[in-house]
BATI-125919 format. One line per 2 residues: number of its first residue (from 1); for each residue x, y, z of C-alpha. Coordinates in pm, 1 decimal, always signed. Layout:
<rs>
NUM = X,Y,Z; ...
</rs>
This chain:
<rs>
1 = +4400.5,+9868.5,-8271.2; +4278.7,+9979.3,-7987.0
3 = +3932.9,+9897.5,-8042.0; +4042.7,+9540.3,-8062.9
5 = +4186.0,+9536.5,-7775.8; +3893.0,+9663.4,-7614.4
7 = +3661.0,+9397.4,-7784.8; +3930.7,+9142.0,-7610.9
9 = +3924.0,+9269.6,-7323.4; +3554.2,+9278.7,-7243.8
11 = +3502.2,+8938.1,-7415.6; +3668.5,+8716.4,-7133.4
13 = +3450.4,+8939.3,-6893.5; +3087.7,+8884.3,-7142.0
15 = +3171.4,+8509.4,-7100.7; +3180.6,+8439.4,-6754.3
17 = +2846.0,+8661.6,-6718.6; +2711.6,+8428.4,-6926.5
19 = +2828.5,+8161.9,-6717.8; +2718.3,+8319.8,-6375.8
21 = +2372.5,+8369.3,-6555.0; +2337.0,+7998.3,-6641.2
23 = +2509.4,+7881.6,-6335.3; +2232.7,+8091.3,-6118.1
25 = +1904.5,+7936.5,-6341.3; +2067.6,+7543.0,-6339.8
27 = +2093.7,+7589.9,-5924.5; +1691.9,+7800.7,-5970.4
29 = +1628.6,+7444.1,-6181.8; +1779.6,+7214.0,-5873.6
31 = +1618.4,+7395.7,-5604.9; +1256.3,+7355.7,-5704.5
33 = +1135.5,+7038.5,-5480.4; +856.7,+6839.9,-5600.8
35 = +731.5,+6671.7,-5363.2; +471.5,+6379.8,-5277.4
37 = +195.3,+6662.7,-5221.9; +290.1,+6763.1,-5549.3
39 = +287.8,+6419.9,-5726.5; -31.3,+6294.6,-5655.0
41 = -195.5,+6599.5,-5689.9; -135.2,+6520.0,-6059.8
43 = -134.2,+6151.2,-6093.3; -489.5,+5925.4,-6023.4
45 = -239.7,+5616.9,-6003.6; -116.4,+5794.4,-5664.5
47 = -478.5,+5970.0,-5539.4; -633.0,+5595.9,-5643.5
49 = -390.4,+5299.1,-5569.6; -432.7,+4952.5,-5679.6
51 = -375.1,+4716.5,-5369.7; -333.5,+4385.5,-5385.5
53 = -479.8,+4238.5,-5066.1; -606.0,+3851.2,-4908.8
55 = -1038.2,+3986.2,-4909.0; -1329.2,+3779.3,-4858.6
57 = -1510.5,+3563.7,-5148.1; -1837.1,+3551.3,-5059.5
59 = -2199.3,+3380.0,-5117.0; -2508.5,+3414.7,-4986.5
61 = -2764.6,+3127.8,-5045.2; -3143.6,+3205.3,-4979.8
63 = -3336.0,+3027.2,-4705.6; -3667.7,+2956.1,-4711.6
65 = -3839.0,+2955.8,-4392.2; -3880.7,+2594.4,-4407.1
67 = -3657.5,+2307.6,-4465.1; -3362.0,+2277.4,-4543.1
69 = -3345.0,+2119.2,-4897.3; -3112.7,+2274.9,-5220.0
71 = -3201.2,+2296.3,-5552.4; -2979.2,+2143.3,-5883.2
73 = -2924.5,+2567.9,-5947.6; -2780.2,+2600.1,-5570.1
75 = -2622.6,+2288.9,-5555.1; -2468.1,+2432.5,-5886.8
77 = -2349.3,+2810.5,-5784.6; -2207.8,+2627.1,-5487.5
79 = -2007.5,+2373.8,-5696.3; -1858.3,+2664.1,-5896.1
81 = -1846.9,+2874.5,-5635.9; -1592.8,+2565.3,-5410.7
83 = -1397.4,+2497.0,-5798.1; -1233.4,+2895.1,-5740.4
85 = -1184.8,+2802.8,-5308.0; -954.7,+2496.6,-5499.1
87 = -804.8,+2750.9,-5733.5; -724.7,+3086.3,-5577.2
89 = -861.0,+2962.9,-5189.3; -667.3,+3106.7,-4894.0
91 = -749.2,+2911.3,-4583.3; -1117.2,+2781.2,-4551.4
93 = -1454.7,+2793.6,-4672.5; -1644.2,+2892.6,-4411.4
95 = -1988.1,+2825.4,-4391.0; -2212.9,+3112.1,-4173.8
97 = -2536.9,+3069.2,-4058.5; -2774.0,+3296.5,-3949.4
99 = -2836.9,+3355.3,-3575.4; -3151.3,+3498.7,-3431.7
101 = -3322.7,+3534.3,-3845.4; -3701.8,+3446.6,-3882.3
103 = -3538.2,+3177.6,-4137.6; -3270.3,+3063.2,-3830.2
105 = -3410.4,+2705.0,-3789.7; -3401.0,+2655.5,-4158.4
107 = -3102.4,+2797.0,-4197.7; -2916.5,+2570.1,-3983.3
109 = -3061.9,+2265.4,-4120.6; -2981.6,+2416.0,-4507.9
111 = -2593.2,+2440.3,-4415.0; -2566.6,+2083.2,-4333.0
113 = -2654.6,+2071.9,-4703.3; -2457.4,+2320.0,-4801.2
115 = -2137.8,+2214.7,-4616.2; -2200.1,+1831.5,-4783.4
117 = -2204.9,+1978.9,-5089.6; -1886.8,+2161.4,-5078.9
119 = -1765.3,+1936.8,-4971.9; -1843.2,+1655.0,-5252.1
121 = -1748.5,+1947.2,-5490.1; -1327.8,+1834.6,-5369.3
123 = -1289.3,+2048.8,-5061.0; -1112.5,+1880.3,-4718.9
125 = -1304.4,+1806.1,-4477.5; -1090.8,+1966.1,-4265.0
127 = -1112.9,+2269.1,-4445.2; -1471.4,+2342.8,-4440.4
129 = -1604.7,+2490.4,-4104.0; -1948.1,+2587.9,-3989.1
131 = -1961.0,+2962.1,-3785.2; -2234.4,+3183.3,-3704.0
133 = -2395.4,+3526.9,-3741.1; -2602.7,+3790.6,-3566.5
135 = -2913.5,+3885.0,-3791.8; -3210.3,+4066.0,-3677.8
137 = -3516.6,+3834.3,-3625.4; -3783.7,+4007.0,-3828.8
139 = -3512.4,+3931.7,-4140.7; -3473.2,+3614.8,-4355.8
141 = -3106.0,+3567.1,-4382.7; -2851.0,+3379.5,-4648.4
143 = -2659.5,+3137.9,-4521.9; -2282.3,+3265.8,-4667.0
145 = -1972.7,+3078.1,-4802.8; -1679.6,+3296.4,-4792.5
147 = -1293.2,+3220.9,-4815.8; -978.6,+3478.6,-4898.1
149 = -864.2,+3568.2,-5215.8; -557.9,+3739.0,-5341.2
151 = -805.1,+4041.8,-5508.1; -714.2,+4357.5,-5706.4
153 = -845.4,+4660.1,-5483.3; -937.4,+5056.2,-5498.2
155 = -1045.7,+5263.1,-5241.1; -1418.4,+5357.3,-5317.4
157 = -1474.2,+5655.6,-5585.2; -1679.7,+5931.5,-5515.7
159 = -1486.3,+6153.8,-5347.1; -1538.6,+6564.7,-5450.0
161 = -1338.0,+6754.9,-5101.7; -1343.1,+7040.3,-5379.3
163 = -1583.8,+7232.5,-5590.4; -1434.1,+7126.3,-5973.0
165 = -1505.6,+7430.8,-6098.5; -1331.7,+7659.9,-5862.4
167 = -976.9,+7597.1,-5994.9; -721.5,+7801.5,-6189.4
169 = -431.8,+7566.2,-6271.1; -518.8,+7315.5,-6481.6
171 = -512.6,+6971.4,-6190.0; -710.6,+6735.4,-6248.4
173 = -1021.9,+6719.6,-6018.6; -995.9,+6470.6,-5696.6
175 = -1213.4,+6187.9,-5875.3; -1044.1,+6203.8,-6159.3
177 = -899.4,+5842.3,-6234.4; -1098.2,+5652.1,-5978.6
179 = -1334.7,+5401.0,-6247.2; -1052.1,+5316.0,-6454.4
181 = -869.8,+5251.8,-6141.8; -1097.6,+5012.7,-6076.6
183 = -1221.9,+4857.5,-6415.3; -837.0,+4805.9,-6390.7
185 = -837.9,+4599.0,-6075.3; -1143.5,+4399.5,-6163.8
187 = -1071.2,+4287.8,-6540.1; -692.9,+4218.7,-6387.3
189 = -677.5,+3818.4,-6418.9; -383.7,+3751.2,-6196.6
191 = -346.3,+4050.2,-5907.9; +33.8,+3933.4,-5824.0
193 = +70.3,+4101.6,-6201.2; +59.7,+4424.0,-6083.7
195 = +314.4,+4355.2,-5797.1; +546.9,+4177.0,-6027.9
197 = +616.2,+4069.9,-6413.0; +553.4,+3732.0,-6493.3
199 = +874.8,+3495.9,-6587.7; +897.0,+3443.0,-6952.3
201 = +773.7,+3123.3,-7080.8; +1009.0,+2855.7,-7186.9
203 = +1061.4,+2850.3,-7592.6; +960.4,+2565.7,-7786.9
205 = +1277.2,+2306.6,-7821.1; +1046.1,+2105.5,-8093.4
207 = +1006.4,+2458.9,-8274.0; +1365.2,+2550.8,-8239.4
209 = +1494.3,+2169.4,-8278.2; +1357.4,+2208.3,-8646.6
211 = +1438.7,+2591.7,-8744.2; +1791.2,+2434.1,-8681.6
213 = +1664.7,+2160.1,-8871.8; +1551.3,+2325.9,-9161.8
215 = +1868.0,+2615.7,-9169.5; +2108.2,+2320.2,-9173.5
217 = +1992.4,+2140.3,-9484.7; +1915.0,+2450.3,-9738.8
219 = +1516.8,+2432.8,-9626.4; +1300.3,+2752.4,-9565.3
221 = +1262.9,+2726.4,-9141.4; +921.6,+2946.8,-9201.4
223 = +637.6,+2825.6,-9000.6; +362.2,+2556.5,-9151.8
225 = +52.2,+2731.1,-8996.5; -180.4,+2894.7,-9243.5
227 = -277.4,+3209.8,-9094.2; -637.1,+3273.7,-9220.0
229 = -729.6,+3506.5,-9583.6; -820.1,+3849.2,-9456.1
231 = -953.0,+4117.7,-9648.9; -901.7,+4382.2,-9375.5
233 = -669.6,+4658.2,-9396.8; -622.7,+4575.2,-9794.9
235 = -649.7,+4765.4,-10122.0
</rs>
């Protein structure tokens, strides 16, 4: 009888001790701080962030020492460039003419033909500007077309602040993931998708009406589109 009473007295004390131990463990977990530097060391997306900004889209047009004639191939390149500006360009197109280069006279003559080709491609004349940029006298410099475009960009890769072999904490090295981030930034069709997802496109009203009509008639509402037969994954 005395032993059972002692067990009853010790039980609440043991439970209280267990609760206190659990509380101390939880308190220890809550007091541990993971700061931004720790996250950056573990997450390559924070070390090499993809940023969306307005960056120049350029096209260098080689110009010889004489004449301002543009070949058919160069006109095609200028036309494609102008189409890109009409789709994604911001601000004006600048025709940058070298100043002080060995071919500056020929480049000045060619710049007039280049400006005319840009306008001919559908760009408003008021949005095509001409400006000079300095060049070395011994160089044959190109005429450069430039406009601003929203792009996804990342910092340059190749930074190795520490020896990758001198680590024992099982963390990835600083340059890890940089190439993947640059590839993703180069492949994304619309950089705005990295900022916010696109809204859902509206449903097909014609398809919805047909499904409801077939359902009301008791017919099979499946699509009449025939899929190509394939043996991939078959037995």
